C-alpha positions in Angstrom: 94.4 103.2 177.7 96.0 99.8 178.0 98.8 98.6 175.6 96.4 95.7 174.9 93.6 97.8 173.8 96.0 100.2 171.9 97.5 96.9 170.1 94.0 96.0 169.6 92.6 99.2 168.3 95.9 99.4 165.8 95.3 95.9 164.4 91.6 96.5 163.6 92.8 100.0 162.0 95.2 98.2 159.9 92.7 95.4 159.0 90.0 98.0 158.1 92.8 99.8 155.8 93.5 96.4 154.0 90.3 95.4 153.7 89.0 99.0 152.1 92.2 98.7 149.8 92.1 95.1 148.5 91.6 94.7 144.9 89.5 91.4 143.2 90.8 90.4 139.7 89.6 88.5 137.4 90.6 87.8 133.6 90.2 85.3 130.9 89.4 85.0 127.5 86.2 84.5 125.8 85.8 82.2 122.7 83.2 80.9 120.2 81.9 77.5 121.8 81.8 75.8 118.3 84.6 77.2 116.3 86.8 78.2 119.4 87.6 81.7 117.4 88.4 84.4 120.1 85.4 87.0 120.2 86.2 90.8 120.6 84.0 93.4 122.0 82.2 90.7 124.3 80.4 92.9 127.2 81.8 91.6 130.5 79.3 93.3 133.5 80.2 92.7 137.2 77.7 92.3 140.1 74.8 93.2 138.0 76.2 96.8 136.7 79.0 97.8 139.5 81.6 97.5 136.6 82.3 96.0 133.6 84.4 95.9 130.5 84.7 94.6 126.8 87.1 91.8 125.7 89.7 93.3 123.2 90.4 92.1 119.9 92.3 88.7 121.1 88.9 88.1 123.1 90.9 88.8 126.4 89.3 90.4 129.5 90.6 92.0 132.8 88.7 93.4 135.4 89.9 95.0 138.6 87.2 95.8 141.5 87.1 96.9 145.0 84.2 94.9 146.0 84.1 90.9 146.0 83.1 89.7 142.7 79.9 87.6 143.2 78.7 87.3 139.2 80.1 88.1 135.6 77.6 88.3 132.8 79.1 87.7 129.6 76.8 88.9 126.3 77.5 89.2 122.5 75.3 90.1 120.0 74.1 86.6 118.1 75.4 84.6 121.4 73.3 83.4 124.1 74.5 85.3 127.2 76.0 83.4 130.1 76.3 84.2 133.7 78.8 82.7 136.0 79.7 82.7 139.7 83.2 83.1 140.2 85.0 81.0 143.1 88.5 82.0 144.3 90.0 81.3 140.7 91.2 84.5 139.1 91.1 83.1 135.7 87.8 82.4 133.9 87.5 81.4 130.3 84.4 81.4 128.6 82.7 79.6 125.7 79.5 81.6 124.2 77.4 79.5 122.3 75.7 81.1 118.9 71.8 82.0 119.9 69.1 80.2 117.6 67.5 83.5 116.9 68.8 87.3 116.8 68.4 89.1 120.1 65.1 91.3 120.3 65.3 95.0 121.3 65.6 95.6 124.9 63.3 98.5 124.7 60.2 98.5 122.8 58.3 101.6 122.5 55.0 102.2 120.1 56.1 104.1 117.2 59.4 105.1 118.5 62.8 103.0 117.7 65.1 103.4 120.9 68.2 103.4 118.8 67.4 106.4 117.0 67.6 108.5 119.9 71.1 107.1 120.7 72.4 107.5 117.2 71.4 111.0 117.0 72.9 111.9 120.2 76.1 110.1 118.9 75.8 112.1 116.0 75.5 115.5 117.8 78.7 114.6 119.8 80.7 113.8 116.7 83.3 116.9 116.8 84.3 116.4 120.4 85.6 112.9 119.6 87.1 113.3 116.3 90.9 112.7 116.5 91.7 115.2 114.3 90.1 117.8 116.3 92.8 117.5 118.9 95.5 120.1 119.1 98.5 117.7 119.2 99.2 114.2 119.9 101.6 111.3 119.7 101.6 107.5 120.0 103.3 104.2 119.4 101.7 101.5 117.3 102.6 98.0 116.8 101.4 96.5 113.5 100.9 92.5 112.1 100.1 91.8 108.9 99.1 88.0 108.2 98.6 86.3 104.6 96.8 83.0 105.0 93.9 81.1 103.4 91.2 79.0 104.2 89.1 76.3 102.5 85.5 76.4 102.0 83.4 75.1 104.6 81.8 72.3 102.5 85.0 70.8 101.4 85.4 67.1 102.6 89.2 65.7 101.8 88.8 63.0 104.7 88.7 60.1 101.9 92.5 60.3 100.8 92.3 57.1 98.7 89.9 58.7 96.3 91.2 62.1 96.0 91.9 63.6 92.7 95.1 65.4 91.6 93.3 68.8 92.3 92.1 67.5 95.5 95.6 66.3 96.7 97.0 69.5 95.8 94.1 71.1 98.2 95.1 68.7 100.9 98.7 69.8 100.6 97.8 73.4 101.0 95.5 72.5 103.9 98.4 70.9 105.7 100.7 73.3 104.8 98.3 75.9 106.6 97.8 74.0 109.5 101.5 74.8 110.4 102.5 78.4 109.0 100.9 81.5 107.1 101.7 82.3 103.8 103.2 85.3 104.8 104.0 87.5 108.0 104.9 90.9 108.5 105.4 93.2 111.7 106.2 96.8 112.3 106.8 99.3 115.2 106.2 102.9 114.3 106.2 106.3 116.3 103.2 108.6 114.9 102.6 112.3 115.6 100.1 114.9 114.5 99.9 118.8 114.8 96.9 120.7 113.9 95.8 121.3 111.4 97.2 118.8 109.2 100.7 117.9 110.0 101.6 114.4 110.3 104.7 112.3 110.4 105.0 108.4 110.7 108.2 106.7 111.4 109.0 103.2 110.9 111.3 102.1 114.0 111.3 98.3 113.5 110.2 96.2 110.5 110.2 92.2 110.2 109.4 90.6 106.9 109.1 86.9 106.5 111.5 85.7 103.6 113.5 88.9 103.7 116.9 90.0 105.5 116.6 93.7 104.9 113.2 94.8 104.0 112.8 98.5 102.7 109.4 99.1 103.8 107.2 97.8 106.7 103.4 97.5 107.5 101.3 100.5 108.4 97.9 100.1 109.2 96.9 103.7 107.6 93.6 102.9 106.4 92.4 101.2 109.5 93.4 104.2 111.5 92.2 106.9 109.0 89.0 105.4 109.0 86.2 107.2 111.3 82.8 106.2 111.9 82.6 109.9 112.8 82.8 111.2 109.2 80.1 111.4 106.8 81.8 109.5 104.2 84.8 107.5 105.8 87.2 105.9 103.2 87.4 102.1 103.8 90.4 100.7 101.8 89.9 103.1 98.6 86.1 103.4 98.4 83.9 105.7 100.5 80.7 104.6 102.3 77.9 106.6 104.0 78.8 106.4 107.6 75.8 105.2 110.2 76.5 108.2 112.3 76.4 110.6 109.4 73.5 113.5 109.5 70.3 111.9 108.3 71.6 108.3 108.5 68.2 107.0 110.3 66.7 107.4 107.0 68.7 105.0 105.2 70.1 102.5 108.1 68.0 100.1 110.1 69.2 100.3 113.8 68.2 97.8 116.3 69.0 98.4 120.0 70.5 94.8 120.4 71.3 95.2 124.4 72.0 98.0 127.0 74.5 97.2 129.4 75.1 99.1 132.5 78.7 99.6 133.7 79.0 101.5 137.0 77.3 105.3 136.2 77.6 104.7 132.5 75.6 102.7 130.1 76.8 100.8 127.0 74.5 100.6 124.1 75.2 98.0 121.5 73.2 98.9 118.3 73.3 97.0 115.1 73.3 99.0 111.8 72.6 97.6 108.2 71.2 99.4 104.8 67.8 99.8 104.7 66.1 97.3 101.8 65.6 99.1 98.8 67.9 102.2 99.4 70.6 102.6 96.8 73.7 103.8 98.5 77.0 102.4 99.3 76.7 101.3 103.1 78.3 99.4 105.6 76.7 96.8 108.2 77.8 96.0 111.9 77.8 97.2 115.4 77.9 100.3 117.3 78.9 100.2 121.0 78.2 103.6 122.4 79.0 104.8 125.6 76.7 107.4 127.3 80.1 109.0 128.7 80.1 111.9 126.1 77.8 109.5 123.8 81.4 108.4 122.2 81.7 105.1 120.1 83.5 102.8 122.2 83.9 99.8 119.6 82.7 99.7 116.3 82.6 96.8 113.6 81.8 97.6 110.2 81.7 95.6 107.1 81.2 96.1 103.3 78.4 94.5 101.7 78.4 90.6 100.9 77.9 91.1 97.1 81.1 93.3 96.7 83.9 91.6 95.2 86.1 92.6 98.0 85.2 91.4 101.4 86.1 94.0 104.1 85.9 94.0 107.7 87.1 96.5 110.4 86.9 96.6 114.2 87.9 99.5 116.3 88.4 99.8 119.8 88.4 102.9 121.9 89.5 103.9 125.3 89.5 107.0 127.4 92.9 108.9 127.3 93.6 111.1 130.6 90.0 110.8 131.4 89.2 113.4 128.8 89.6 111.8 125.3 88.1 108.7 123.5 91.3 107.6 121.6 91.6 104.3 119.4 93.5 101.7 121.1 93.1 98.6 119.1 92.2 98.0 115.1 91.7 95.0 113.4 91.2 94.5 109.4 90.3 91.2 107.5 90.7 91.3 103.7 89.2 88.6 101.2 88.9 88.8 97.3 86.2 86.3 96.4 87.3 85.5 92.8 90.9 84.5 93.9 91.6 80.7 95.3 95.0 79.4 95.7 95.1 75.1 95.6 90.9 75.4 96.6 91.5 78.0 99.4 90.3 81.2 99.7 93.4 83.6 100.7 92.5 86.6 103.2 94.6 89.2 104.5 94.7 90.2 108.3 96.2 93.2 109.9 96.1 94.2 113.6 97.0 97.3 115.0 97.6 98.2 118.9 98.1 101.7 119.8 100.1 102.7 123.0 102.0 105.5 124.8 99.5 108.2 123.8 100.3 111.6 124.6 97.8 114.4 124.3 100.1 117.1 125.3 103.2 116.5 123.2 105.9 119.4 122.8 105.3 119.5 119.4 106.5 122.5 116.5 105.6 123.1 113.0 109.4 122.9 112.1 109.4 119.4 113.4 107.4 118.0 110.3 108.4 118.3 106.8 106.8 117.1 103.4 107.7 113.4 104.1 104.9 111.9 106.2 106.0 108.3 106.3 109.6 107.1 106.3 111.7 103.8 107.7 114.6 104.3 109.8 117.8 102.9 108.1 118.3 100.5 111.1 114.6 99.3 111.2 115.4 96.1 110.2 118.1 95.4 112.6 116.2 95.9 115.7 116.9 93.2 118.5 114.4 90.8 120.0 114.2 92.6 123.3 112.7 95.7 121.4 110.0 93.5 119.7 108.8 92.0 123.2 108.6 95.5 124.7 105.6 96.2 122.2 104.2 92.9 120.8 100.9 92.6 123.1 101.6 88.8 123.2 104.7 86.9 122.4 104.5 84.9 118.7 102.6 81.9 118.6 104.2 78.6 117.4 102.4 78.9 114.0 104.0 82.4 113.5 107.6 81.6 114.3 107.4 78.7 112.2 106.2 81.0 109.3 109.5 83.1 110.1 111.6 80.3 110.1 110.5 78.7 107.1 110.3 81.8 105.0 113.5 83.4 105.9 115.2 80.0 105.0 113.3 79.9 101.6 113.8 83.8 101.1 117.7 83.3 101.7 117.9 80.2 99.7 115.9 82.1 96.5 117.7 85.4 97.4 114.2 87.2 97.9 115.8 90.5 98.8 117.6 90.6 95.3 114.1 90.0 93.7 112.3 92.4 96.0 114.8 95.2 94.9 114.7 94.2 91.3 110.8 95.0 91.7 111.3 98.2 93.5 113.5 99.4 90.5 110.9 98.2 87.9 108.3 100.2 90.1 110.3 103.3 89.4 111.0 102.1 85.7 114.5 101.6 86.5 116.6 98.5 86.3 120.3 98.8 87.9 123.1 97.3 86.4 125.9 98.2 88.9 125.9 102.2 89.1 123.7 102.4 85.7 120.4 102.0 85.7 118.3 101.1 82.4 115.1 103.6 82.0 112.4 101.1 81.4 109.9 103.8 80.0 112.1 104.4 76.9 112.0 100.7 75.9 108.4 100.5 74.2 105.8 103.1 73.4 102.7 103.0 71.1 101.4 106.3 69.5 99.3 107.1 66.2 102.2 109.3 65.2 105.2 107.3 65.7 103.3 104.1 65.8 105.5 101.4 67.8 108.4 102.9 69.1 111.3 100.9 70.5 114.3 102.3 72.4 116.7 102.2 75.4 117.8 104.7 77.9 120.4 104.7 80.9 121.4 107.0 83.7 123.9 106.9 86.4 122.3 105.8 89.9 123.3 106.1 93.5 126.1 103.5 93.5 128.0 106.2 91.3 127.1 109.5 93.2 123.9 110.4 95.2 124.8 114.3 94.2 125.1 114.0 90.4 123.8 111.7 87.4 124.2 111.6 83.8 122.2 109.7 81.0 120.7 109.5 77.5 118.3 107.7 75.4 117.8 106.5 71.6 114.2 105.6 70.2 112.9 104.7 66.7 109.5 104.8 65.4 108.3 102.1 63.3 105.5 104.1 61.7 107.4 107.6 61.3 111.1 105.9 60.7 112.8 108.6 62.2 115.8 108.4 64.9 115.1 110.1 68.4 117.8 110.8 71.1 119.0 112.9 74.0 121.3 113.3 76.7 120.9 114.9 80.2 123.0 115.7 83.5 121.5 117.1 86.9 123.7 117.9 90.0 121.8 118.1 93.3 123.0 121.4 95.1 120.8 121.2 98.2 119.4 117.8 99.2 116.8 119.0 101.8 115.0 121.6 99.2 115.5 119.1 96.3 117.2 122.2 94.7 118.7 120.6 91.3 120.8 122.1 88.8 120.2 120.0 85.2 120.9 120.4 81.3 119.5 118.5 78.4 119.7 118.0 74.7 117.0 116.1 72.7 116.3 115.1 69.0 112.7 114.2 69.6 109.3 115.1 69.0 106.8 117.9 70.5 102.9 118.5 70.4 102.1 121.9 68.2 100.3 124.1 70.2 100.6 121.7 73.3 100.9 122.8 77.1 103.9 121.7 79.3 103.7 122.6 82.7 106.6 121.7 85.5 106.3 118.9 88.2 103.2 117.3 86.0 103.6 113.5 85.8 101.5 111.7 83.2 98.8 109.1 84.7 99.0 105.7 82.7 95.1 105.3 82.7 94.0 108.6 83.4 95.7 110.4 80.5 96.0 108.7 77.2 95.8 111.9 74.9 99.2 112.0 73.7 98.9 108.4 72.1 96.0 109.8 69.9 97.9 112.6 68.6 98.3 112.3 64.5 100.8 115.0 64.0 103.9 116.0 66.0 106.7 118.6 65.4 110.2 117.3 64.9 112.1 119.1 67.5 115.7 119.9 68.5 115.9 121.2 71.9 118.6 122.5 74.3 117.4 123.4 77.8 118.8 124.6 81.3 116.6 124.2 84.4 116.9 125.0 88.3 113.9 123.4 90.3 113.3 122.7 93.9 111.0 123.3 96.8 110.8 126.7 98.1 108.0 126.4 100.7 106.3 123.3 102.1 103.9 123.1 99.4 105.7 125.0 96.7 107.9 123.8 94.0 109.7 126.3 91.7 111.4 125.8 88.2 112.9 128.2 86.4 115.1 127.7 83.0 116.1 128.7 79.6 115.4 126.4 76.1 116.1 126.8 72.8 114.3 124.7 69.9 114.0 124.3 66.4 110.2 122.8 65.7 109.7 121.1 62.3 106.1 120.8 61.9 104.6 117.9 60.2 100.7 119.6 60.0 99.4 119.3 56.5 98.3 122.9 56.8 101.8 123.8 55.8 101.8 121.8 52.8 99.4 122.6 50.4 101.5 121.7 47.4 104.1 119.0 47.4 106.7 121.1 46.2 106.8 123.5 49.3 109.3 122.6 52.1 108.3 122.3 55.7 108.9 125.5 57.5 111.2 125.5 60.5 110.9 127.6 63.6 114.0 128.8 65.9 112.4 129.6 69.1 114.0 130.7 72.5 112.1 130.7 75.8 113.0 131.6 79.6 110.3 129.9 81.8 109.2 130.3 85.5 106.7 127.6 86.7 105.6 126.6 90.3 103.1 123.7 91.5 101.4 124.4 94.5 99.8 121.3 96.4 98.5 122.4 99.8 98.3 119.4 102.1 100.5 117.1 99.9 102.7 114.8 101.4 105.1 111.9 100.6 106.1 108.6 101.8 109.7 107.4 101.9 109.7 103.6 101.3 110.9 100.9 98.9 114.1 103.1 98.5 111.9 105.8 96.7 109.7 108.8 97.4 106.3 108.4 96.3 103.4 111.2 96.7 100.2 110.7 98.8 96.9 111.9 97.4 96.0 115.3 98.8 92.3 116.4 99.4 92.9 119.9 98.4 93.2 121.4 94.7 96.5 121.3 93.0 97.5 124.4 90.9 100.2 125.1 88.1 101.0 128.3 87.1 103.9 128.9 84.4 105.3 132.1 82.7 106.9 132.0 79.2 108.9 134.6 77.5 110.0 134.1 74.0 113.4 136.0 73.9 115.5 137.3 70.6 118.5 135.3 71.4 120.6 132.2 71.1 119.8 131.9 67.3 115.9 132.5 67.3 114.1 134.0 64.7 113.3 137.0 66.6 110.2 135.8 68.2 109.1 137.9 71.0 106.1 137.0 73.3 104.6 136.7 76.7 102.6 133.6 77.5 100.9 132.6 80.9 99.6 128.9 81.5 97.3 127.8 84.2 96.0 124.7 85.4 93.8 123.6 88.7 92.4 120.3 89.4 90.7 119.1 92.5 88.1 116.3 93.6 85.4 116.8 96.0 83.2 114.4 97.8 79.5 114.7 98.7 77.1 112.5 100.5 74.2 112.0 98.0 76.0 112.9 94.7 79.5 110.9 94.8 82.8 112.4 93.8 83.0 115.3 91.6 86.5 116.3 89.8 87.0 119.5 88.6 89.9 120.8 85.9 90.2 124.4 84.6 92.8 125.0 82.2 93.5 128.3 80.8 96.3 130.3 78.5 97.2 133.5 77.1 99.6 134.6 74.4 100.4 138.1 73.5 103.4 139.3 71.0 104.7 137.7 68.0 104.5 134.3 68.4 104.8 131.4 66.0 102.2 129.3 65.2 103.5 126.0 67.1 103.4 128.1 70.4 100.0 128.9 70.6 97.3 126.7 71.8 95.4 123.8 70.1 91.9 122.9 70.7 92.9 120.4 73.0 91.0 117.6 71.3 91.3 114.1 72.0 89.3 111.8 69.4 90.6 109.8 67.0 88.8 107.3 64.9 91.6 104.6 65.3 91.4 104.6 69.1 88.1 104.1 70.4 89.3 104.5 74.4 88.6 107.2 76.7 91.6 109.8 76.7 90.6 111.1 80.4 92.1 114.6 78.9 91.0 117.1 76.7 87.7 117.0 74.6 86.4 113.4 73.7 84.8 114.5 70.8 87.2 117.1 69.1 90.0 116.0 67.1 93.3 117.3 68.1 94.0 120.2 65.6 90.7 121.3 64.9 91.0 124.3 66.7 93.8 127.0 67.3 93.9 129.9 69.7 96.0 132.3 71.4 93.9 132.8 74.5 91.6 129.9 75.9 89.7 128.5 78.8 88.3 125.1 79.5 86.2 123.6 82.3 86.2 119.6 82.4 83.5 118.5 85.0 83.4 114.7 86.0 80.7 113.2 88.4 81.0 109.8 89.6 77.8 108.6 90.8 79.0 105.2 91.8 76.2 102.8 92.0 73.7 105.1 93.3 71.3 105.0 90.5 71.9 101.5 88.7 72.5 98.8 91.1 71.1 95.3 90.5 72.3 91.6 91.2 73.7 91.2 88.0 74.3 94.8 86.7 76.1 97.4 88.9 78.2 99.6 86.9 79.9 102.7 88.3 77.6 106.0 86.4 79.8 109.0 85.7 78.7 112.1 84.2 80.9 114.1 82.1 80.5 118.0 81.1 83.3 119.6 79.2 83.1 123.6 78.2 85.7 125.4 76.2 86.2 128.7 74.7 89.1 130.6 72.7 90.1 133.3 70.4 93.0 133.7 67.8 93.5 137.7 67.5 96.7 138.1 66.2 97.7 137.0 62.5 99.4 133.9 61.3 101.3 134.7 58.2 101.8 131.3 57.3 98.3 130.3 57.7 96.8 133.1 55.8 95.5 131.1 52.6 93.9 128.2 54.9 90.9 128.1 57.0 91.1 127.2 60.9 88.6 127.8 63.8 89.4 129.7 67.2 86.5 128.2 69.1 85.2 131.7 69.9 81.8 130.8 69.9 82.4 128.1 72.5 82.7 124.3 72.4 80.4 121.7 74.4 80.3 118.3 75.0 78.6 115.9 77.5 79.2 112.2 78.4 77.6 109.5 80.2 79.9 106.7 81.2 79.3 103.0 82.7 82.4 101.9 84.3 83.2 98.8 85.6 80.7 96.9 83.5 83.2 94.0 83.5 85.3 94.2 86.6 87.5 92.3 89.2 88.5 93.3 92.6 91.3 95.5 91.0 90.2 96.7 87.8 87.4 97.1 85.5 86.4 97.9 81.8 83.1 100.0 80.7 81.9 102.1 78.0 80.9 105.7 77.7 79.2 108.0 75.0 80.1 111.3 74.4 78.0 114.0 72.6 79.1 117.1 70.9 76.8 120.3 70.2 76.6 123.9 70.1 77.9 126.3 67.6 80.4 123.9 66.7 78.4 120.8 66.3 78.8 118.6 63.1 76.1 118.7 60.3 75.2 115.0 60.8 73.9 114.3 64.2 75.4 110.8 63.9 78.8 112.1 63.8 78.2 114.2 66.7 78.1 110.9 69.0 81.5 109.1 70.1 81.4 105.8 71.7 84.5 104.7 73.7 85.9 102.2 76.1 86.9 102.8 79.5 89.5 101.2 81.8 89.6 101.9 85.9 92.1 100.7 88.5 90.7 100.2 91.9 94.0 101.3 93.4 
């Protein structure tokens, strides 16, 4: 073979290699032809199905193909499809026009809905696609939150000469929003997960418009935790029935809008909406189901139009390492219909991009603690180069102006100082140098004390992070008595929260009450202390040692000495008889077990996150004859367990089980009252105890009580005007008093040994907003302790709820 032939052969071989390796690339953006809005999840098919993709949340697409691209077909539900023949230009931007009518089903089969088979296949493959079933993974997120506003579509403000003052204000707002957003926040985080329930997220970088040193960052936890594979996914505090739940075809209408062939796979685009006449909390939107594993590739989910909060979520999934579908982009829009600002309706927009996904990270349990979310101390100092690495695109001119203007205003108005103040207000503390005022001591209202005014203060971290001292004073306008106290604490071991504390108090306590460690009273769910008509004046001295010994276990041990001076009328049958005094010394050992509970450390404080598992409290108390006690020796065991469980058809069930046992020589005030929470002066649902029982109607030295609450939501009552949340209540209690109480030998009292029963029906959120609601409840007492007059067994109360 001659050299010429050899060179020709080599040239042909190199040309063949180059031709076979050539990659054809095309990219662009798809928009709405009318509004110019970028369209996510638009199907892009190359050469009638050789390959394809979908646009991301920014409406952008990018395609690489080994063969020449001769046609591109763009299709999107609700829009007329468009096919283009590309020339040599690699940038092709498309504008789709809304279709005059909804696209019909692409497959027609008599008596069979073709979408149902696809939905059932996706349902059958749910477990393999759940991210929580992945043994371990890590990823990095970029999050952006924008608060802005839009004017009503029919608002016309072109004639500036005839504008009213209100219209002029609306016009100024419109001009402002054309240049900037109302608020802008960004963050970059690292997330790690290890089965079964270990998770940790760290905010690496945060930027908040108007603040120089933000102590918080945006984390799109709600959007990431929403999973269409769950039967009842949580959607911003509310649970909805998933369109992929078992039996969903009996509740949802599914329509196969399109089937796009992409290589060897097919993407089925299915619309879904609640069937007319079906009364359940459902969503509407689109499912993009890929035949590769029958996995959800994209999902659009919207809350019903008649809800007070408008929610729209979009998720996009990609296949990682060619083995696991994983979220890649998330988008949430939140609107509140009742709120307007200068003629504009504000809405929030959260967007999250997930990158650096690792499905085989070297994680260990020791890498995790109870803090599930925290922010690095230097998160607000990250340079611009760090941000540019993880922003999917540079900030727009409008976003840059938002930062510039709000940062200038924030510096001038000292917003950082305002945010610090708000953080302390949430923590019920107001710092003044190294001293913080205890705001919860300023004002209280109860039936016994009336209006209670006071003041309290403690040292804060500016003085020391290891120890604190403080005190308080209060005065009840009704009982006209002073209350005061002092305490000191030293932190012995910070990681385990091991703390030694001592306290003295001259205050009031509930006779026959229940005191459990690490249990905080909720503002709206436990109003019982405010309705108690009688309390014991108490002088108390105590010392405790508390901390976290295991991941989910908190322990507290201590000793306290009390002098109790009752005010119950039981003890004063005659005016000349003085009130008795009880000197008691008790040693306690208590625990709280909350499996799966985690905390977040933001806003310069640590806050608990809700756990889906039951929480258990257990405390042992021993009365001892020491430190000036009156010789009372006894053993007392207290138990409390509470949990919330959810079902698809019945809603949310809350179960609380309480019980106690006292054995030995115990004073009357150390036994158990009946746990009643009814007061003729306060017609409000207490949320704790028996709603039709007076507080001190029963006493016992052993008891058990079960409190059941079934929240059916709007499943049974839903009209255009009247759609409250229906809640059923069932409370049962039993107790006995076996020991003799000498001081009550001449008085009559009940022990509840025959069993106490009450049932209730509440209509919550009869009057409601996007964040709160007021309703009404009726509770009926029956059984062995029913009152003689039937109408006295019925109690009506108001209810109050919060949406967060």
